C-alpha positions as CSV (number, residue, x, y, z in Angstrom):
1,M,13.8,-11.7,-10.8
2,S,10.3,-11.9,-12.5
3,I,10.1,-8.2,-13.4
4,S,13.0,-5.7,-13.7
5,V,12.3,-2.1,-14.7
6,Q,15.4,0.1,-15.1
7,H,15.3,3.8,-15.8
8,I,12.2,3.8,-17.9
9,H,11.1,7.0,-19.7
10,K,8.0,7.3,-21.9
11,V,7.3,10.5,-23.8
12,Y,4.2,11.3,-25.8
13,G,5.1,14.4,-27.8
14,K,5.9,17.0,-25.1
15,Q,4.2,15.0,-22.4
16,K,6.3,12.9,-20.1
17,A,4.2,9.9,-19.0
18,L,7.0,8.0,-17.2
19,D,10.1,9.7,-15.7
20,D,13.1,7.5,-14.8
21,L,11.0,4.7,-13.3
22,S,12.9,1.8,-11.7
23,F,11.8,-1.2,-9.6
24,E,12.1,-4.9,-9.4
25,I,9.5,-7.6,-8.4
26,G,10.6,-11.1,-7.3
27,K,8.9,-14.4,-7.9
28,G,5.9,-15.0,-5.7
29,E,5.4,-11.3,-4.8
30,L,1.9,-9.8,-4.8
31,V,2.5,-6.1,-5.4
32,G,0.0,-3.2,-5.5
33,F,0.7,-0.7,-8.2
34,L,-1.0,2.6,-7.2
35,G,-1.2,6.1,-8.4
36,P,-3.8,8.8,-9.2
37,N,-5.4,8.9,-12.7
38,G,-2.8,10.0,-15.3
39,A,0.2,8.9,-13.1
40,G,1.5,6.5,-15.7
41,K,0.3,3.1,-14.3
42,S,-1.4,1.8,-17.5
43,T,1.5,3.1,-19.6
44,M,3.9,1.0,-17.4
45,M,1.7,-2.0,-17.7
46,K,1.5,-1.8,-21.4
47,I,5.3,-1.5,-21.6
48,L,5.6,-4.6,-19.4
49,T,3.3,-6.6,-21.7
50,S,5.2,-5.4,-24.9
51,Y,2.1,-3.6,-26.1
52,I,4.0,-0.4,-26.4
53,S,7.7,0.5,-26.2
54,S,9.4,2.8,-23.8
55,T,11.3,5.9,-25.0
56,E,14.3,5.0,-22.9
57,G,15.4,2.3,-20.4
58,V,15.3,-1.5,-20.1
59,V,12.4,-3.7,-19.0
60,K,12.8,-7.5,-18.5
61,V,10.2,-10.1,-17.7
62,C,11.5,-13.5,-16.5
63,G,14.8,-12.5,-18.0
64,F,13.6,-11.6,-21.4
65,N,13.8,-8.0,-22.8
66,V,10.3,-6.8,-23.7
67,D,11.6,-5.0,-26.8
68,E,14.0,-7.8,-28.0
69,A,11.8,-10.8,-27.2
70,P,8.2,-9.7,-27.0
71,L,6.7,-13.2,-27.9
72,E,8.8,-14.8,-25.1
73,V,7.5,-12.2,-22.7
74,Q,3.9,-12.6,-23.7
75,K,4.1,-16.3,-23.3
76,R,5.0,-15.7,-19.6
77,I,2.5,-12.9,-18.9
78,G,-1.2,-13.0,-18.2
79,Y,-2.7,-9.6,-18.6
80,L,-6.1,-8.2,-17.6
81,P,-6.4,-4.7,-18.9
82,E,-8.6,-2.1,-17.2
83,H,-11.1,-2.1,-20.2
84,N,-11.5,-5.8,-20.5
85,P,-11.7,-6.6,-24.3
86,L,-13.9,-9.6,-25.1
87,Y,-15.6,-11.1,-28.1
88,L,-19.2,-10.4,-27.0
89,D,-20.8,-12.7,-29.6
90,M,-18.9,-15.7,-28.5
91,Y,-20.0,-18.1,-25.7
92,V,-17.8,-18.3,-22.6
93,R,-16.4,-21.8,-23.4
94,E,-16.1,-21.0,-27.1
95,F,-14.1,-17.8,-26.2
96,L,-11.8,-19.6,-23.8
97,L,-11.2,-22.5,-26.2
98,F,-10.3,-19.9,-28.8
99,I,-7.7,-18.3,-26.4
100,A,-6.4,-21.7,-25.5
101,G,-5.8,-22.4,-29.2
102,I,-3.8,-19.2,-29.6
103,H,-1.6,-20.3,-26.7
104,K,-1.3,-23.8,-28.2
105,I,-2.4,-25.3,-24.9
106,K,-2.5,-29.1,-24.8
107,K,-5.7,-30.7,-23.5
108,K,-7.6,-27.4,-24.2
109,K,-11.0,-28.6,-23.0
110,E,-9.7,-29.9,-19.6
111,R,-7.8,-26.7,-19.0
112,V,-10.8,-24.5,-19.9
113,E,-13.1,-26.4,-17.5
114,E,-10.4,-26.1,-14.8
115,V,-10.2,-22.3,-15.2
116,I,-14.0,-21.8,-15.4
117,E,-14.3,-23.5,-12.0
118,L,-11.3,-21.7,-10.6
119,V,-12.7,-18.2,-11.3
120,G,-16.3,-19.0,-10.4
121,L,-17.8,-18.9,-13.9
122,T,-19.5,-22.3,-13.8
123,P,-23.1,-20.9,-13.4
124,E,-22.8,-18.7,-16.4
125,S,-20.4,-20.8,-18.6
126,G,-23.2,-21.7,-21.1
127,K,-24.0,-18.1,-22.0
128,R,-22.9,-15.7,-24.6
129,I,-20.5,-13.1,-23.2
130,S,-22.8,-10.3,-24.2
131,A,-25.5,-11.7,-21.8
132,L,-23.1,-11.6,-18.8
133,S,-23.1,-9.0,-16.1
134,K,-20.1,-6.7,-15.8
135,G,-18.8,-8.8,-12.9
136,Y,-19.0,-12.1,-14.8
137,R,-17.3,-10.5,-17.8
138,Q,-14.5,-9.5,-15.5
139,R,-14.2,-13.1,-14.5
140,V,-14.0,-14.1,-18.2
141,G,-11.1,-11.6,-18.6
142,L,-9.3,-13.1,-15.5
143,A,-9.9,-16.6,-16.9
144,Q,-8.2,-15.8,-20.2
145,A,-5.3,-14.1,-18.3
146,I,-4.5,-17.3,-16.4
147,L,-5.5,-19.8,-19.0
148,H,-2.0,-20.5,-20.2
149,D,-0.6,-20.7,-16.7
150,P,1.7,-17.7,-16.9
151,E,4.5,-17.0,-14.5
152,V,3.5,-13.3,-14.2
153,L,0.1,-11.8,-13.8
154,I,-0.5,-8.1,-14.7
155,L,-4.0,-7.1,-13.4
156,D,-5.4,-3.6,-14.1
157,E,-8.4,-2.9,-11.8
158,P,-9.3,-6.7,-11.5
159,T,-12.4,-6.2,-9.2
160,T,-14.1,-3.5,-11.2
161,G,-17.8,-4.1,-11.4
162,L,-17.9,-7.0,-8.9
163,D,-20.4,-7.1,-6.0
164,P,-18.9,-7.3,-2.4
165,N,-19.1,-11.1,-2.3
166,Q,-17.5,-11.5,-5.7
167,I,-14.7,-9.0,-4.7
168,L,-13.9,-11.2,-1.7
169,E,-13.8,-14.3,-3.9
170,I,-11.6,-12.7,-6.6
171,R,-9.3,-11.3,-3.9
172,Q,-8.8,-14.7,-2.4
173,L,-8.2,-16.2,-5.9
174,I,-5.5,-13.6,-6.6
175,K,-3.9,-14.3,-3.3
176,D,-3.9,-18.0,-4.0
177,L,-2.4,-17.4,-7.4
178,S,0.4,-15.4,-6.0
179,K,1.7,-18.4,-4.1
180,E,3.0,-19.7,-7.4
181,K,3.1,-16.6,-9.6
182,T,4.3,-13.0,-9.5
183,V,1.3,-10.7,-9.4
184,M,1.3,-6.9,-10.1
185,M,-2.1,-5.4,-9.5
186,S,-3.3,-1.9,-10.1
187,T,-6.4,-0.7,-8.2
188,H,-7.9,2.5,-6.7
189,I,-9.3,0.5,-3.8
190,M,-6.9,1.0,-0.9
191,Q,-8.5,-1.6,1.4
192,E,-8.0,-4.2,-1.4
193,V,-4.2,-3.5,-1.3
194,E,-4.1,-3.6,2.5
195,A,-6.0,-6.9,2.5
196,I,-3.9,-8.9,0.0
197,C,-0.7,-7.2,-1.1
198,D,2.8,-7.7,0.3
199,R,4.3,-4.6,-1.1
200,V,3.2,-1.3,-2.6
201,L,4.6,0.8,-5.5
202,I,3.1,4.3,-5.7
203,V,3.7,6.4,-8.8
204,H,2.9,10.1,-9.2
205,E,3.4,12.2,-12.3
206,G,5.4,9.4,-13.9
207,K,7.8,9.0,-10.9
208,L,8.1,6.3,-8.3
209,V,7.3,8.0,-4.9
210,A,7.1,4.9,-2.7
211,D,8.3,1.3,-2.7
212,K,7.7,-0.3,0.7
213,S,5.8,-3.1,2.4
214,V,2.2,-2.3,3.3
215,K,3.1,-2.4,7.0
216,E,5.9,0.1,6.5
217,L,3.7,2.5,4.6
218,I,0.9,2.4,7.1
219,G,3.4,2.9,9.9
220,K,4.6,6.0,8.1
221,S,1.1,7.4,8.1
222,S,0.9,6.9,11.9
223,A,3.6,9.4,12.7
224,G,1.9,11.4,15.5
225,Q,-1.5,10.4,16.9
226,V,-5.2,11.0,16.2
227,I,-7.5,10.3,19.2
228,V,-11.3,10.4,19.1
229,M,-12.9,10.8,22.5
230,E,-16.4,11.5,23.9
231,F,-17.3,13.1,27.2
232,D,-20.5,13.0,29.3
233,S,-21.1,16.7,28.9
234,E,-20.2,19.5,26.5
235,I,-16.9,21.3,26.7
236,E,-15.1,24.2,24.9
237,E,-12.2,23.8,22.6
238,S,-10.0,25.8,25.0
239,F,-10.3,22.8,27.4
240,F,-7.5,21.1,25.4
241,S,-5.2,24.2,25.0
242,E,-2.5,23.1,27.4
243,L,-1.8,19.8,25.5
244,G,-0.2,21.4,22.4
245,L,-2.3,19.6,19.9
246,S,-1.8,20.3,16.1
247,K,-5.6,20.0,15.3
248,I,-8.8,20.0,17.4
249,E,-12.1,19.1,15.7
250,K,-15.5,18.9,17.2
251,I,-17.2,16.0,15.4
252,G,-20.3,15.6,17.6
253,E,-22.2,17.3,20.4
254,K,-19.8,15.9,23.0
255,E,-17.2,14.2,20.7
256,W,-13.8,15.5,19.6
257,R,-11.0,14.4,17.2
258,L,-7.6,15.4,18.5
259,S,-4.5,15.3,16.4
260,S,-0.9,15.5,17.7
261,E,2.4,15.4,15.8
262,S,4.1,14.0,18.9
263,S,4.8,10.3,19.3
264,E,4.1,10.6,23.1
265,D,0.9,8.7,24.1
266,L,-1.6,11.4,25.0
267,R,-4.2,9.2,26.6
268,P,-2.9,9.4,30.2
269,K,-2.9,13.2,30.0
270,L,-6.4,13.3,28.5
271,F,-7.7,11.0,31.3
272,Q,-6.1,13.1,34.0
273,L,-7.4,16.3,32.4
274,A,-10.9,14.8,32.5
275,V,-10.5,13.8,36.2
276,D,-9.2,17.2,37.2
277,N,-12.3,18.8,35.6
278,K,-14.7,16.2,37.1
279,L,-15.7,14.9,33.6
280,S,-16.4,11.3,32.6
281,V,-14.9,9.9,29.5
282,L,-17.5,7.8,27.6
283,S,-15.2,6.6,24.9
284,M,-11.6,7.0,23.7
285,K,-9.9,5.4,20.7
286,V,-6.7,5.9,18.7
287,E,-7.4,6.1,14.9
288,A,-5.0,3.8,13.1
289,G,-3.2,5.2,10.1
290,S,-4.2,3.9,6.6
291,L,-2.7,3.4,3.2
292,E,-5.2,6.0,2.0
293,D,-3.6,8.6,4.2
294,V,-0.1,7.8,2.8
295,F,-1.4,7.8,-0.8
296,K,-3.0,11.3,-0.3
297,K,0.2,12.7,1.2
298,L,2.5,11.3,-1.5
299,T,0.3,12.2,-4.5
300,K,-0.9,15.6,-3.3
301,K,-0.3,18.2,-6.0
302,A,1.8,21.1,-5.1
């Protein structure tokens, strides 16, 4: 097991940041770590990297206790924090060679060049870090995180500040890295998690509220149906009264969004209703559930 978190509590004064949090992540898993601001995500990541200690509980990374063997843990972890700390006065290669020296990497120059190419830093590799855009600084942070070839990657908002093309490239890189490494990634971009993660952990107010595969969670959001349909002429809301819908919304001149808590497919009934009333249906589609829907439900404040 690459990461084992058992009954973790973290208290700051009277504030409980983490409340009996437990989960495990196996080798080669790419896991999305989600939660609203203040849910405890960054606190958990700092505990995993031995940056801070928990108040109670046990965390192990690659079999090493983070409190008892922090150096062994740090050798095996690559960490990209949300606020990427870099030495801005250093050049890209200079900085990465410095990091390689800290990790006592053999053949430092060869490894630095390999990582520069891997994260797409080649065009900017001759510049000072201070002269880089935010997106390229993020790539430098990712480069230092993977430089020592760690077994586990902890990535906090890894695509922050990247343009759409760069986001796709970094997503693919993270996915490729997960074939050989365990990756735990925090992000607020739900589409990112849906695109590349195998599994999702959702925390809310310091507690774990979901631990499932992406498919399972999206399936959970699809309980019931949401159908969007457009007719060839205007109708009244009362037209749908006999269908027992939970929500009816007019979203266009002749377009409606219809929600039902039933698992029964409503499309045949809707078509028949249109035929009986001599209406033509111009379009009809079932809106798929999304991870965002599940996230909203699970982290909604009482």
